[in-house]
Backbone of each chain as nested JSON, in Angstrom:
{
  "chains": [
    {"id": "A", "residues": [
      {"number": 1, "name": "MET", "atoms": {"N": [86.338, -15.092, 66.671], "CA": [86.823, -15.841, 67.82], "C": [86.56, -17.371, 67.582]}},
      {"number": 2, "name": "TRP", "atoms": {"N": [87.039, -17.905, 66.502], "CA": [86.886, -19.101, 66.174], "C": [87.339, -20.319, 67.079]}},
      {"number": 3, "name": "PRO", "atoms": {"N": [88.542, -19.985, 67.953], "CA": [88.96, -20.894, 68.895], "C": [88.036, -21.293, 70.113]}},
      {"number": 4, "name": "ASP", "atoms": {"N": [86.97, -20.464, 70.086], "CA": [86.047, -20.762, 71.224], "C": [85.25, -22.122, 70.925]}},
      {"number": 5, "name": "GLU", "atoms": {"N": [85.366, -22.944, 71.977], "CA": [84.9, -24.281, 71.798], "C": [83.35, -24.414, 71.357]}},
      {"number": 6, "name": "ARG", "atoms": {"N": [82.587, -23.426, 72.126], "CA": [81.044, -23.308, 71.858], "C": [80.797, -22.945, 70.41]}},
      {"number": 7, "name": "VAL", "atoms": {"N": [81.579, -21.991, 69.899], "CA": [81.391, -21.515, 68.399], "C": [81.742, -22.736, 67.633]}},
      {"number": 8, "name": "VAL", "atoms": {"N": [82.743, -23.28, 67.746], "CA": [83.176, -24.405, 66.773], "C": [82.121, -25.433, 66.844]}},
      {"number": 9, "name": "ARG", "atoms": {"N": [81.589, -25.947, 68.057], "CA": [80.592, -26.807, 68.083], "C": [79.381, -26.446, 67.375]}},
      {"number": 10, "name": "PHE", "atoms": {"N": [78.926, -25.186, 67.538], "CA": [77.805, -24.602, 66.975], "C": [77.878, -24.63, 65.445]}},
      {"number": 11, "name": "VAL", "atoms": {"N": [78.978, -24.265, 65.009], "CA": [79.124, -24.138, 63.539], "C": [79.213, -25.541, 62.935]}},
      {"number": 12, "name": "ASN", "atoms": {"N": [79.897, -26.395, 63.499], "CA": [80.081, -27.853, 63.042], "C": [78.675, -28.543, 63.034]}},
      {"number": 13, "name": "GLU", "atoms": {"N": [77.812, -28.218, 63.879], "CA": [76.476, -28.822, 64.048], "C": [75.416, -28.332, 63.112]}},
      {"number": 14, "name": "ASN", "atoms": {"N": [75.658, -27.011, 62.88], "CA": [74.568, -26.342, 62.123], "C": [74.815, -25.959, 60.778]}},
      {"number": 15, "name": "PHE", "atoms": {"N": [76.145, -25.891, 60.336], "CA": [76.434, -25.482, 58.876], "C": [77.423, -26.364, 58.25]}},
      {"number": 16, "name": "LEU", "atoms": {"N": [77.494, -26.141, 56.846], "CA": [78.527, -26.596, 56.113], "C": [79.456, -25.372, 56.031]}},
      {"number": 17, "name": "PRO", "atoms": {"N": [80.694, -25.413, 56.695], "CA": [81.494, -24.271, 56.778], "C": [82.547, -24.125, 55.684]}},
      {"number": 18, "name": "ALA", "atoms": {"N": [82.548, -22.93, 55.032], "CA": [83.488, -22.742, 53.968], "C": [84.222, -21.46, 54.125]}},
      {"number": 19, "name": "ARG", "atoms": {"N": [85.363, -21.37, 53.631], "CA": [86.191, -20.176, 53.888], "C": [86.921, -19.849, 52.617]}},
      {"number": 20, "name": "VAL", "atoms": {"N": [86.847, -18.381, 52.424], "CA": [87.694, -17.866, 51.344], "C": [88.647, -16.835, 51.907]}},
      {"number": 21, "name": "HIS", "atoms": {"N": [89.973, -17.054, 51.717], "CA": [90.96, -16.209, 52.402], "C": [91.463, -15.175, 51.509]}},
      {"number": 22, "name": "VAL", "atoms": {"N": [91.51, -13.718, 51.819], "CA": [91.839, -12.763, 51.094], "C": [93.158, -12.863, 50.438]}},
      {"number": 23, "name": "LYS", "atoms": {"N": [94.217, -13.452, 51.102], "CA": [95.472, -13.565, 50.422], "C": [95.713, -14.98, 49.833]}},
      {"number": 24, "name": "ASP", "atoms": {"N": [95.425, -15.95, 50.721], "CA": [95.792, -17.347, 50.256], "C": [94.832, -17.894, 49.129]}},
      {"number": 25, "name": "ASP", "atoms": {"N": [93.66, -17.325, 48.987], "CA": [92.625, -17.647, 48.09], "C": [92.287, -16.602, 47.217]}},
      {"number": 26, "name": "GLY", "atoms": {"N": [93.251, -15.871, 46.756], "CA": [92.887, -14.422, 46.229], "C": [91.956, -14.437, 45.254]}},
      {"number": 27, "name": "GLN", "atoms": {"N": [92.037, -15.297, 44.169], "CA": [91.128, -15.329, 43.051], "C": [89.689, -15.726, 43.534]}},
      {"number": 28, "name": "ALA", "atoms": {"N": [89.57, -16.697, 44.295], "CA": [88.302, -17.093, 44.853], "C": [87.747, -15.967, 45.719]}},
      {"number": 29, "name": "PHE", "atoms": {"N": [88.542, -15.442, 46.583], "CA": [88.145, -14.116, 47.346], "C": [87.436, -13.161, 46.521]}},
      {"number": 30, "name": "GLN", "atoms": {"N": [88.275, -12.852, 45.4], "CA": [87.626, -11.739, 44.479], "C": [86.326, -12.199, 43.968]}},
      {"number": 31, "name": "ARG", "atoms": {"N": [86.217, -13.42, 43.529], "CA": [85.102, -13.786, 42.761], "C": [83.688, -13.906, 43.845]}},
      {"number": 32, "name": "PHE", "atoms": {"N": [84.074, -14.601, 44.928], "CA": [82.869, -14.708, 45.886], "C": [82.607, -13.377, 46.754]}},
      {"number": 33, "name": "SER", "atoms": {"N": [83.622, -12.511, 46.772], "CA": [83.333, -11.25, 47.439], "C": [82.452, -10.464, 46.555]}},
      {"number": 34, "name": "GLU", "atoms": {"N": [82.637, -10.585, 45.253], "CA": [81.909, -9.798, 44.205], "C": [80.489, -10.424, 44.183]}},
      {"number": 35, "name": "ARG", "atoms": {"N": [80.372, -11.719, 44.077], "CA": [79.17, -12.377, 43.897], "C": [78.162, -12.123, 45.291]}},
      {"number": 36, "name": "PHE", "atoms": {"N": [78.927, -12.052, 46.416], "CA": [77.999, -12.001, 47.683], "C": [78.149, -10.441, 48.305]}},
      {"number": 37, "name": "ARG", "atoms": {"N": [78.884, -9.719, 47.594], "CA": [78.985, -8.23, 47.871], "C": [79.576, -8.244, 49.339]}},
      {"number": 38, "name": "ALA", "atoms": {"N": [80.71, -8.814, 49.521], "CA": [81.338, -8.928, 50.826], "C": [82.859, -8.517, 50.561]}},
      {"number": 39, "name": "PRO", "atoms": {"N": [83.101, -7.219, 50.677], "CA": [84.28, -6.83, 50.126], "C": [85.487, -6.673, 51.553]}},
      {"number": 40, "name": "TRP", "atoms": {"N": [84.882, -6.861, 52.64], "CA": [85.668, -6.717, 53.835], "C": [85.796, -7.841, 54.631]}},
      {"number": 41, "name": "THR", "atoms": {"N": [86.929, -7.868, 55.402], "CA": [87.093, -9.031, 56.247], "C": [87.263, -8.617, 57.761]}},
      {"number": 42, "name": "PRO", "atoms": {"N": [86.884, -9.267, 58.681], "CA": [86.075, -10.662, 58.519], "C": [84.527, -10.345, 58.276]}},
      {"number": 43, "name": "THR", "atoms": {"N": [84.121, -11.085, 57.308], "CA": [82.577, -11.104, 57.06], "C": [82.228, -12.546, 57.069]}},
      {"number": 44, "name": "ILE", "atoms": {"N": [81.174, -12.866, 57.788], "CA": [80.604, -14.131, 57.825], "C": [79.126, -14.013, 57.182]}},
      {"number": 45, "name": "LEU", "atoms": {"N": [78.981, -14.861, 56.193], "CA": [77.587, -14.936, 55.757], "C": [76.887, -16.364, 56.013]}},
      {"number": 46, "name": "LEU", "atoms": {"N": [75.595, -16.199, 56.431], "CA": [74.97, -17.564, 56.599], "C": [73.929, -17.582, 55.506]}},
      {"number": 47, "name": "LEU", "atoms": {"N": [74.128, -18.747, 54.674], "CA": [73.333, -18.891, 53.446], "C": [72.398, -20.092, 53.663]}},
      {"number": 48, "name": "ASP", "atoms": {"N": [71.206, -19.904, 53.162], "CA": [70.35, -20.956, 53.248], "C": [70.765, -22.131, 52.089]}},
      {"number": 49, "name": "PRO", "atoms": {"N": [70.001, -23.354, 52.197], "CA": [70.672, -24.412, 51.392], "C": [70.646, -23.967, 49.822]}},
      {"number": 50, "name": "ASP", "atoms": {"N": [69.923, -23.131, 49.352], "CA": [69.864, -22.589, 47.911], "C": [71.039, -21.546, 47.839]}},
      {"number": 51, "name": "GLY", "atoms": {"N": [71.666, -21.114, 48.64], "CA": [72.762, -20.256, 48.687], "C": [72.274, -18.744, 48.692]}},
      {"number": 52, "name": "VAL", "atoms": {"N": [71.17, -18.549, 49.438], "CA": [70.557, -17.343, 49.533], "C": [71.046, -16.725, 50.979]}},
      {"number": 53, "name": "GLU", "atoms": {"N": [71.516, -15.461, 50.911], "CA": [72.002, -14.93, 52.277], "C": [70.679, -14.608, 53.172]}},
      {"number": 54, "name": "GLN", "atoms": {"N": [70.973, -15.273, 54.499], "CA": [69.98, -14.912, 55.423], "C": [70.332, -13.964, 56.549]}},
      {"number": 55, "name": "HIS", "atoms": {"N": [71.707, -14.022, 56.825], "CA": [72.27, -13.263, 57.938], "C": [73.735, -12.941, 57.626]}},
      {"number": 56, "name": "ARG", "atoms": {"N": [74.194, -11.624, 57.976], "CA": [75.532, -11.317, 57.697], "C": [76.237, -10.741, 59.108]}},
      {"number": 57, "name": "ILE", "atoms": {"N": [77.289, -11.122, 59.184], "CA": [78.151, -10.779, 60.339], "C": [79.301, -10.047, 59.981]}},
      {"number": 58, "name": "GLU", "atoms": {"N": [79.498, -8.635, 60.006], "CA": [80.772, -7.887, 59.571], "C": [81.499, -7.516, 60.803]}},
      {"number": 59, "name": "GLY", "atoms": {"N": [82.829, -7.757, 60.69], "CA": [83.792, -7.115, 61.756], "C": [83.984, -8.282, 62.809]}},
      {"number": 60, "name": "PHE", "atoms": {"N": [84.966, -8.046, 63.654], "CA": [85.349, -8.919, 64.633], "C": [84.21, -8.708, 65.86]}},
      {"number": 61, "name": "LEU", "atoms": {"N": [84.01, -9.757, 66.521], "CA": [83.174, -9.923, 67.731], "C": [83.707, -10.807, 68.611]}},
      {"number": 62, "name": "PRO", "atoms": {"N": [83.65, -10.549, 70.126], "CA": [84.045, -11.372, 71.018], "C": [83.119, -12.739, 71.001]}},
      {"number": 63, "name": "ALA", "atoms": {"N": [83.609, -13.727, 71.612], "CA": [82.936, -15.069, 71.607], "C": [81.459, -15.089, 71.777]}},
      {"number": 64, "name": "ASP", "atoms": {"N": [81.114, -14.458, 72.962], "CA": [79.659, -14.517, 73.235], "C": [78.692, -13.826, 72.136]}},
      {"number": 65, "name": "ASP", "atoms": {"N": [79.228, -12.664, 71.561], "CA": [78.534, -11.82, 70.729], "C": [78.527, -12.661, 69.341]}},
      {"number": 66, "name": "LEU", "atoms": {"N": [79.664, -13.26, 68.91], "CA": [79.669, -14.108, 67.756], "C": [78.79, -15.198, 67.878]}},
      {"number": 67, "name": "LEU", "atoms": {"N": [78.723, -15.905, 68.825], "CA": [77.817, -17.152, 68.983], "C": [76.471, -16.627, 69.002]}},
      {"number": 68, "name": "ALA", "atoms": {"N": [76.128, -15.601, 69.636], "CA": [74.7, -15.102, 69.7], "C": [74.363, -14.74, 68.271]}},
      {"number": 69, "name": "GLN", "atoms": {"N": [75.217, -14.017, 67.402], "CA": [74.984, -13.734, 66.127], "C": [74.858, -14.916, 65.182]}},
      {"number": 70, "name": "LEU", "atoms": {"N": [75.502, -15.936, 65.416], "CA": [75.532, -17.258, 64.566], "C": [74.108, -17.936, 64.93]}},
      {"number": 71, "name": "MET", "atoms": {"N": [73.774, -17.85, 66.246], "CA": [72.444, -18.39, 66.64], "C": [71.287, -17.597, 66.009]}},
      {"number": 72, "name": "LEU", "atoms": {"N": [71.505, -16.257, 65.986], "CA": [70.489, -15.386, 65.285], "C": [70.256, -15.682, 63.926]}},
      {"number": 73, "name": "GLY", "atoms": {"N": [71.377, -15.976, 63.208], "CA": [71.409, -16.473, 61.817], "C": [70.706, -17.664, 61.603]}},
      {"number": 74, "name": "ARG", "atoms": {"N": [71.048, -18.572, 62.566], "CA": [70.319, -19.949, 62.395], "C": [68.82, -19.873, 62.672]}},
      {"number": 75, "name": "ALA", "atoms": {"N": [68.432, -19.052, 63.449], "CA": [66.991, -18.835, 63.811], "C": [66.387, -18.087, 62.736]}},
      {"number": 76, "name": "LYS", "atoms": {"N": [67.062, -17.247, 61.922], "CA": [66.447, -16.689, 60.726], "C": [66.468, -17.615, 59.622]}},
      {"number": 77, "name": "LEU", "atoms": {"N": [67.226, -18.52, 59.569], "CA": [67.077, -19.507, 58.542], "C": [65.829, -20.414, 58.722]}},
      {"number": 78, "name": "ALA", "atoms": {"N": [65.631, -20.743, 59.892], "CA": [64.245, -21.324, 60.329], "C": [63.008, -20.42, 59.956]}},
      {"number": 79, "name": "PHE", "atoms": {"N": [63.127, -19.296, 60.302], "CA": [62.108, -18.286, 59.952], "C": [61.941, -18.314, 58.461]}},
      {"number": 80, "name": "ALA", "atoms": {"N": [62.876, -18.055, 57.8], "CA": [62.861, -18.044, 56.251], "C": [62.096, -19.291, 55.637]}},
      {"number": 81, "name": "GLN", "atoms": {"N": [62.385, -20.4, 56.374], "CA": [61.804, -21.683, 55.865], "C": [60.214, -21.969, 56.496]}},
      {"number": 82, "name": "GLN", "atoms": {"N": [59.86, -20.901, 57.205], "CA": [58.54, -20.903, 57.735], "C": [58.454, -22.032, 58.756]}},
      {"number": 83, "name": "GLN", "atoms": {"N": [59.578, -22.29, 59.551], "CA": [59.612, -23.111, 60.569], "C": [59.293, -22.35, 61.799]}},
      {"number": 84, "name": "TRP", "atoms": {"N": [58.053, -21.963, 61.962], "CA": [57.869, -20.835, 63.035], "C": [58.157, -21.363, 64.384]}},
      {"number": 85, "name": "ALA", "atoms": {"N": [57.724, -22.499, 64.859], "CA": [57.951, -22.942, 66.207], "C": [59.473, -22.97, 66.448]}},
      {"number": 86, "name": "GLU", "atoms": {"N": [60.267, -23.611, 65.497], "CA": [61.682, -23.79, 65.71], "C": [62.159, -22.276, 65.657]}},
      {"number": 87, "name": "ALA", "atoms": {"N": [61.972, -21.495, 64.701], "CA": [62.452, -20.137, 64.879], "C": [62.171, -19.533, 66.215]}},
      {"number": 88, "name": "GLU", "atoms": {"N": [61.023, -19.463, 66.696], "CA": [60.576, -18.908, 67.907], "C": [61.596, -19.507, 69.032]}},
      {"number": 89, "name": "ARG", "atoms": {"N": [61.645, -20.8, 69.122], "CA": [62.573, -21.464, 70.014], "C": [63.992, -20.928, 69.989]}},
      {"number": 90, "name": "ARG", "atoms": {"N": [64.355, -20.903, 68.865], "CA": [65.952, -20.41, 68.646], "C": [66.037, -18.849, 69.031]}},
      {"number": 91, "name": "PHE", "atoms": {"N": [65.052, -18.123, 68.694], "CA": [65.206, -16.706, 68.959], "C": [65.19, -16.618, 70.381]}},
      {"number": 92, "name": "ARG", "atoms": {"N": [64.29, -17.349, 71.087], "CA": [64.205, -17.19, 72.732], "C": [65.48, -17.626, 73.356]}},
      {"number": 93, "name": "GLU", "atoms": {"N": [66.128, -18.667, 72.765], "CA": [67.364, -19.115, 73.325], "C": [68.437, -18.059, 73.352]}},
      {"number": 94, "name": "ILE", "atoms": {"N": [68.506, -17.37, 72.455], "CA": [69.465, -16.226, 72.374], "C": [69.16, -15.129, 73.57]}},
      {"number": 95, "name": "VAL", "atoms": {"N": [67.838, -14.754, 73.641], "CA": [67.621, -13.808, 74.72], "C": [67.838, -14.391, 76.158]}},
      {"number": 96, "name": "GLU", "atoms": {"N": [67.671, -15.7, 76.328], "CA": [67.83, -16.361, 77.465], "C": [69.33, -16.647, 77.775]}},
      {"number": 97, "name": "GLN", "atoms": {"N": [70.05, -17.098, 76.819], "CA": [71.504, -17.318, 77.007], "C": [72.48, -16.161, 76.891]}},
      {"number": 98, "name": "PHE", "atoms": {"N": [72.0, -15.132, 75.935], "CA": [72.946, -14.093, 75.689], "C": [72.388, -12.72, 75.863]}},
      {"number": 99, "name": "PRO", "atoms": {"N": [71.634, -12.344, 76.964], "CA": [70.82, -11.288, 77.174], "C": [71.57, -9.742, 77.007]}},
      {"number": 100, "name": "GLN", "atoms": {"N": [72.923, -9.97, 77.047], "CA": [73.781, -8.707, 77.155], "C": [74.222, -8.444, 75.718]}},
      {"number": 101, "name": "THR", "atoms": {"N": [73.915, -9.388, 74.786], "CA": [74.486, -9.054, 73.379], "C": [73.57, -8.208, 72.573]}},
      {"number": 102, "name": "ASP", "atoms": {"N": [74.16, -7.729, 71.466], "CA": [73.326, -6.948, 70.615], "C": [72.396, -7.741, 69.825]}},
      {"number": 103, "name": "ALA", "atoms": {"N": [72.58, -9.001, 69.961], "CA": [71.624, -9.895, 69.185], "C": [70.38, -10.06, 69.901]}},
      {"number": 104, "name": "ALA", "atoms": {"N": [70.41, -9.89, 71.05], "CA": [69.308, -10.27, 72.08], "C": [68.027, -9.506, 71.776]}},
      {"number": 105, "name": "PRO", "atoms": {"N": [68.197, -8.098, 71.678], "CA": [66.857, -7.436, 71.417], "C": [66.332, -7.807, 69.987]}},
      {"number": 106, "name": "GLU", "atoms": {"N": [67.253, -8.004, 68.976], "CA": [66.654, -8.443, 67.651], "C": [65.977, -9.807, 67.711]}},
      {"number": 107, "name": "ALA", "atoms": {"N": [66.568, -10.637, 68.524], "CA": [65.891, -11.933, 68.764], "C": [64.604, -11.948, 69.497]}},
      {"number": 108, "name": "LEU", "atoms": {"N": [64.557, -11.027, 70.387], "CA": [63.13, -10.838, 71.215], "C": [62.222, -10.35, 70.367]}},
      {"number": 109, "name": "TYR", "atoms": {"N": [62.648, -9.223, 69.454], "CA": [61.648, -8.939, 68.456], "C": [61.045, -10.031, 67.531]}},
      {"number": 110, "name": "TRP", "atoms": {"N": [61.843, -10.817, 66.998], "CA": [61.566, -11.926, 65.919], "C": [60.8, -13.082, 66.712]}},
      {"number": 111, "name": "ALA", "atoms": {"N": [61.2, -13.233, 68.003], "CA": [60.487, -14.323, 68.627], "C": [59.023, -13.929, 68.814]}},
      {"number": 112, "name": "GLY", "atoms": {"N": [58.698, -12.635, 68.753], "CA": [57.291, -12.206, 68.918], "C": [56.731, -12.394, 67.487]}},
      {"number": 113, "name": "VAL", "atoms": {"N": [57.317, -12.156, 66.443], "CA": [56.901, -12.253, 65.197], "C": [56.468, -13.739, 64.604]}},
      {"number": 114, "name": "ALA", "atoms": {"N": [57.414, -14.681, 65.002], "CA": [57.154, -16.038, 64.625], "C": [55.993, -16.589, 64.98]}},
      {"number": 115, "name": "PRO", "atoms": {"N": [55.4, -16.672, 66.316], "CA": [54.129, -17.085, 66.528], "C": [52.976, -16.436, 65.769]}},
      {"number": 116, "name": "TYR", "atoms": {"N": [53.27, -15.156, 65.594], "CA": [52.122, -14.373, 64.76], "C": [52.086, -14.858, 63.412]}},
      {"number": 117, "name": "LYS", "atoms": {"N": [53.268, -15.163, 62.871], "CA": [53.211, -15.7, 61.571], "C": [52.555, -17.158, 61.367]}},
      {"number": 118, "name": "ALA", "atoms": {"N": [52.715, -17.839, 62.557], "CA": [52.11, -19.167, 62.466], "C": [50.741, -19.163, 62.72]}},
      {"number": 119, "name": "THR", "atoms": {"N": [50.217, -18.193, 63.648], "CA": [48.707, -18.22, 63.876], "C": [47.927, -17.188, 63.408]}},
      {"number": 120, "name": "GLY", "atoms": {"N": [48.409, -15.913, 63.1], "CA": [47.806, -14.711, 62.835], "C": [47.191, -14.0, 64.115]}},
      {"number": 121, "name": "ASN", "atoms": {"N": [47.448, -14.576, 65.221], "CA": [47.104, -13.941, 66.594], "C": [47.987, -12.979, 66.921]}},
      {"number": 122, "name": "PRO", "atoms": {"N": [47.64, -11.607, 67.081], "CA": [48.582, -10.762, 67.501], "C": [48.921, -10.565, 68.936]}},
      {"number": 123, "name": "ALA", "atoms": {"N": [48.537, -11.641, 69.717], "CA": [48.819, -11.535, 71.145], "C": [50.211, -11.586, 71.358]}},
      {"number": 124, "name": "SER", "atoms": {"N": [51.061, -12.434, 70.524], "CA": [52.459, -12.472, 70.776], "C": [53.073, -11.058, 70.391]}},
      {"number": 125, "name": "LEU", "atoms": {"N": [52.659, -10.294, 69.49], "CA": [53.116, -8.959, 69.144], "C": [52.993, -8.128, 70.311]}},
      {"number": 126, "name": "LYS", "atoms": {"N": [51.736, -8.084, 70.772], "CA": [51.354, -7.162, 71.991], "C": [52.299, -7.616, 73.2]}},
      {"number": 127, "name": "ALA", "atoms": {"N": [52.485, -8.976, 73.437], "CA": [53.358, -9.328, 74.491], "C": [54.764, -8.704, 74.298]}},
      {"number": 128, "name": "THR", "atoms": {"N": [55.25, -8.878, 73.02], "CA": [56.57, -8.499, 72.698], "C": [56.761, -6.974, 72.899]}},
      {"number": 129, "name": "GLY", "atoms": {"N": [55.741, -6.162, 72.531], "CA": [55.779, -4.72, 72.737], "C": [55.877, -4.473, 74.29]}},
      {"number": 130, "name": "ARG", "atoms": {"N": [55.188, -5.174, 74.964], "CA": [55.173, -4.872, 76.454], "C": [56.519, -5.398, 77.137]}},
      {"number": 131, "name": "ALA", "atoms": {"N": [57.05, -6.38, 76.555], "CA": [58.418, -6.895, 76.963], "C": [59.408, -5.698, 76.669]}},
      {"number": 132, "name": "PHE", "atoms": {"N": [59.474, -5.092, 75.751], "CA": [60.39, -4.122, 75.236], "C": [60.13, -2.953, 76.109]}},
      {"number": 133, "name": "ALA", "atoms": {"N": [59.141, -2.818, 76.811], "CA": [58.828, -1.533, 77.773], "C": [59.741, -1.775, 79.023]}},
      {"number": 134, "name": "GLU", "atoms": {"N": [60.14, -3.082, 79.217], "CA": [60.897, -3.365, 80.338], "C": [62.386, -3.692, 80.072]}},
      {"number": 135, "name": "ARG", "atoms": {"N": [62.725, -3.919, 78.885], "CA": [64.218, -4.329, 78.698], "C": [64.48, -3.678, 77.22]}},
      {"number": 136, "name": "TYR", "atoms": {"N": [65.716, -3.388, 77.161], "CA": [66.249, -2.959, 75.757], "C": [65.605, -1.747, 75.402]}},
      {"number": 137, "name": "GLN", "atoms": {"N": [65.187, -0.931, 76.24], "CA": [64.196, 0.238, 75.842], "C": [65.132, 1.202, 74.9]}},
      {"number": 138, "name": "ASP", "atoms": {"N": [66.369, 1.131, 74.945], "CA": [67.141, 2.127, 74.025], "C": [67.369, 1.497, 72.682]}},
      {"number": 139, "name": "SER", "atoms": {"N": [66.973, 0.441, 72.426], "CA": [67.307, -0.271, 71.186], "C": [66.458, 0.025, 70.028]}},
      {"number": 140, "name": "THR", "atoms": {"N": [66.97, -0.084, 68.763], "CA": [66.106, 0.015, 67.647], "C": [64.924, -0.927, 67.598]}},
      {"number": 141, "name": "TRP", "atoms": {"N": [65.036, -2.122, 68.109], "CA": [64.1, -3.08, 68.114], "C": [63.061, -2.732, 68.978]}},
      {"number": 142, "name": "ALA", "atoms": {"N": [63.244, -2.071, 70.121], "CA": [62.256, -1.486, 71.009], "C": [61.366, -0.346, 70.371]}},
      {"number": 143, "name": "LYS", "atoms": {"N": [62.01, 0.274, 69.46], "CA": [61.21, 1.221, 68.681], "C": [60.336, 0.738, 67.692]}},
      {"number": 144, "name": "LYS", "atoms": {"N": [60.937, -0.353, 66.978], "CA": [60.085, -1.104, 65.919], "C": [58.861, -1.82, 66.802]}},
      {"number": 145, "name": "ALA", "atoms": {"N": [59.03, -2.195, 67.873], "CA": [57.974, -3.047, 68.622], "C": [57.091, -2.099, 69.351]}},
      {"number": 146, "name": "SER", "atoms": {"N": [57.312, -0.743, 69.472], "CA": [56.471, 0.115, 70.227], "C": [55.182, 0.166, 69.593]}},
      {"number": 147, "name": "VAL", "atoms": {"N": [55.008, -0.078, 68.261], "CA": [53.576, -0.008, 67.722], "C": [52.81, -1.103, 68.128]}},
      {"number": 148, "name": "TRP", "atoms": {"N": [53.328, -2.162, 68.794], "CA": [52.508, -3.405, 69.065], "C": [51.875, -3.169, 70.508]}},
      {"number": 149, "name": "ARG", "atoms": {"N": [52.243, -2.142, 71.328], "CA": [51.75, -2.199, 72.741], "C": [50.296, -1.981, 72.686]}}
    ]},
    {"id": "B", "residues": [
      {"number": 1, "name": "MET", "atoms": {"N": [89.275, -29.116, 69.036], "CA": [88.428, -29.455, 67.772], "C": [88.238, -28.278, 66.914]}},
      {"number": 2, "name": "PRO", "atoms": {"N": [88.818, -28.247, 65.687], "CA": [88.667, -27.164, 64.745], "C": [87.376, -27.028, 63.995]}},
      {"number": 3, "name": "ILE", "atoms": {"N": [87.028, -25.935, 63.27], "CA": [86.005, -25.924, 62.402], "C": [86.435, -26.574, 61.088]}},
      {"number": 4, "name": "ASN", "atoms": {"N": [85.634, -27.353, 60.612], "CA": [86.149, -28.086, 59.323], "C": [85.859, -27.156, 58.151]}},
      {"number": 5, "name": "PHE", "atoms": {"N": [86.494, -26.048, 58.024], "CA": [86.444, -25.251, 56.908], "C": [86.772, -25.9, 55.521]}},
      {"number": 6, "name": "ARG", "atoms": {"N": [85.904, -25.807, 54.554], "CA": [86.461, -26.218, 53.196], "C": [86.624, -24.964, 52.293]}},
      {"number": 7, "name": "HIS", "atoms": {"N": [87.426, -25.151, 51.413], "CA": [87.809, -23.96, 50.487], "C": [87.14, -24.135, 49.066]}},
      {"number": 8, "name": "ASP", "atoms": {"N": [86.734, -25.416, 48.905], "CA": [85.935, -25.476, 47.505], "C": [84.634, -24.985, 47.703]}},
      {"number": 9, "name": "VAL", "atoms": {"N": [84.303, -23.8, 47.619], "CA": [83.129, -23.101, 47.727], "C": [82.109, -23.53, 46.788]}},
      {"number": 10, "name": "ASP", "atoms": {"N": [82.345, -23.676, 45.643], "CA": [81.388, -24.07, 44.498], "C": [80.793, -25.394, 44.933]}},
      {"number": 11, "name": "GLN", "atoms": {"N": [81.736, -26.319, 45.425], "CA": [81.222, -27.698, 45.687], "C": [80.399, -27.571, 47.02]}},
      {"number": 12, "name": "VAL", "atoms": {"N": [80.947, -26.665, 48.063], "CA": [80.077, -26.654, 49.327], "C": [78.716, -26.182, 48.969]}},
      {"number": 13, "name": "LEU", "atoms": {"N": [78.57, -25.297, 48.075], "CA": [77.137, -24.675, 47.751], "C": [76.309, -25.794, 47.076]}},
      {"number": 14, "name": "GLU", "atoms": {"N": [77.013, -26.632, 46.163], "CA": [76.394, -27.736, 45.532], "C": [75.77, -28.739, 46.785]}},
      {"number": 15, "name": "ASP", "atoms": {"N": [76.723, -29.064, 47.692], "CA": [76.484, -30.091, 48.743], "C": [75.245, -29.523, 49.683]}},
      {"number": 16, "name": "ALA", "atoms": {"N": [75.311, -28.248, 49.83], "CA": [74.229, -27.788, 50.682], "C": [72.929, -27.828, 49.992]}},
      {"number": 17, "name": "LYS", "atoms": {"N": [72.852, -27.616, 48.663], "CA": [71.565, -27.796, 48.157], "C": [71.234, -29.32, 48.125]}},
      {"number": 18, "name": "ALA", "atoms": {"N": [72.158, -30.142, 47.79], "CA": [71.706, -31.624, 47.879], "C": [71.419, -32.07, 49.34]}},
      {"number": 19, "name": "GLN", "atoms": {"N": [72.119, -31.625, 50.342], "CA": [71.828, -32.159, 51.746], "C": [70.817, -31.274, 52.438]}},
      {"number": 20, "name": "ARG", "atoms": {"N": [70.278, -30.129, 51.769], "CA": [69.393, -29.164, 52.401], "C": [70.028, -28.595, 53.669]}},
      {"number": 21, "name": "LYS", "atoms": {"N": [71.117, -28.184, 53.767], "CA": [71.895, -27.855, 54.894], "C": [72.373, -26.255, 54.659]}},
      {"number": 22, "name": "PRO", "atoms": {"N": [72.272, -25.491, 55.638], "CA": [72.801, -24.187, 55.552], "C": [74.373, -24.099, 55.336]}},
      {"number": 23, "name": "VAL", "atoms": {"N": [74.901, -22.987, 54.94], "CA": [76.271, -22.693, 54.696], "C": [76.735, -21.546, 55.482]}},
      {"number": 24, "name": "LEU", "atoms": {"N": [77.853, -21.679, 56.212], "CA": [78.651, -20.681, 56.615], "C": [79.772, -20.44, 55.915]}},
      {"number": 25, "name": "LEU", "atoms": {"N": [79.634, -19.099, 55.261], "CA": [80.856, -18.619, 54.351], "C": [81.503, -17.529, 54.936]}},
      {"number": 26, "name": "ASP", "atoms": {"N": [82.881, -17.838, 55.271], "CA": [83.68, -16.967, 56.067], "C": [84.661, -16.277, 55.196]}},
      {"number": 27, "name": "PHE", "atoms": {"N": [84.561, -14.953, 55.016], "CA": [85.443, -14.294, 54.206], "C": [86.561, -13.811, 55.322]}},
      {"number": 28, "name": "SER", "atoms": {"N": [87.735, -14.337, 55.11], "CA": [88.769, -14.076, 56.279], "C": [90.21, -13.538, 55.695]}},
      {"number": 29, "name": "ALA", "atoms": {"N": [90.725, -12.847, 56.668], "CA": [92.114, -12.431, 56.514], "C": [92.927, -12.989, 57.694]}},
      {"number": 30, "name": "ALA", "atoms": {"N": [92.562, -13.794, 58.426], "CA": [93.181, -14.314, 59.632], "C": [94.28, -15.173, 59.0]}},
      {"number": 31, "name": "PRO", "atoms": {"N": [95.364, -15.237, 59.89], "CA": [96.419, -16.237, 59.626], "C": [95.959, -17.68, 59.539]}},
      {"number": 32, "name": "MET", "atoms": {"N": [96.423, -18.242, 58.377], "CA": [95.994, -19.669, 58.274], "C": [96.838, -20.542, 58.944]}}
    ]}
  ]
}
């Protein structure tokens, strides 16, 4: 859903955007789809500055879901760079702004992990486990966080 | 305002490394 203004703004502000088109850039598509193991379209990869994949979005998504996934990927990039406070802030933004999306329970999970990674204090994990008792109970992420309660 | 997609992926990856900026790589079949 690239025409969505929020998506366009977020992409242009946060990434160097590149595209390979299955028909118009056939050779490039073949080369990069093999390199990044992305044989299907649409597939969006979010790569760190060294070209390492940190998040993958496969298939069409409506605008809210796509933006939430892009935000999730951006948060994971901060997490991978051990920018714990920024990662937590970005994960929590997803839960607050797009609570109805599939990205939200995953973001809630990692929002609890980031401060634990920063401090070693398990309080944020326990709080996250309790939060999952009240929302997203049917999600995979609630099951994963259930050991923290 | 469109997304400023580039198609020189190798150069984008080099620029990302130099600028320490993440990359969005879109594998697309959408009409250009």
